C-alpha positions as MATLAB code, in Angstrom:
seq = 'MIKKIFSNKGQLSLEFAILLAAAVAVASIASFYYLKHVKSSSTTAENSNTEITTTADNNVMKQVDGIKEVTTHGK';
ca = [
     111.147   38.498  137.071;
     113.628   39.111  134.231;
     112.288   36.011  132.483;
     108.777   37.501  132.667;
     109.943   40.774  131.017;
     111.702   39.015  128.147;
     109.146   36.262  127.657;
     106.713   38.736  126.128;
     108.914   39.765  123.166;
     106.080   41.119  121.046;
     105.001   43.543  123.764;
     108.575   44.706  124.342;
     109.069   45.264  120.617;
     105.844   47.286  120.444;
     106.940   49.460  123.355;
     110.273   50.180  121.678;
     108.508   51.012  118.418;
     106.205   53.468  120.209;
     109.183   55.022  122.009;
     111.070   55.369  118.722;
     108.028   56.908  117.015;
     107.665   59.429  119.838;
     111.369   60.327  119.582;
     111.050   60.857  115.822;
     107.949   63.016  116.308;
     109.673   65.200  118.907;
     112.746   65.586  116.685;
     110.564   66.542  113.714;
     108.677   69.178  115.694;
     111.891   70.607  117.152;
     113.528   70.815  113.724;
     110.454   72.556  112.285;
     110.582   75.293  114.910;
     114.367   75.559  114.544;
     114.088   76.086  110.783;
     111.228   78.551  111.264;
     113.377   80.564  113.694;
     116.401   80.490  111.361;
     114.272   81.774  108.477;
     112.877   84.673  110.512;
     116.357   85.488  111.800;
     117.771   85.666  108.279;
     114.924   87.945  107.206;
     115.559   90.222  110.182;
     119.289   90.300  109.425;
     118.602   91.137  105.792;
     116.309   94.033  106.755;
     118.862   95.367  109.247;
     121.616   95.130  106.662;
     119.513   97.050  104.127;
     118.771   99.803  106.654;
     122.436  100.134  107.623;
     123.535  100.278  103.975;
     120.927  102.918  103.160;
     121.930  105.022  106.162;
     125.614  104.781  105.255;
     124.900  105.712  101.634;
     122.854  108.733  102.729;
     125.612  109.916  105.075;
     128.243  109.545  102.362;
     126.121  111.489   99.904;
     125.668  114.291  102.470;
     129.436  114.474  102.900;
     129.968  114.510   99.125;
     127.381  117.298   98.736;
     129.135  119.249  101.485;
     132.463  118.898   99.701;
     130.890  119.976   96.412;
     129.431  123.046   98.113;
     132.792  124.034   99.572;
     134.673  123.551   96.303;
     132.140  125.377   94.122;
     131.350  128.327   96.425;
     134.500  128.449   98.500;
     132.723  128.553  101.852;
];
């Protein structure tokens, strides 16, 4: 039986080539979706960072305006 499997070397080589091609295709598809997810994650992180920075800047400016009001009017 083992002799029968190895006697047909061309067929065995073709099967390995098809298996290798399928593995490469699956890896390519997986890497595409991985990179797509990483790109969308970085965009989301950038938007969140911008919102947080804007909110912090607005809060600081409110505090500065409050301090100006107290020092100029003495309230």
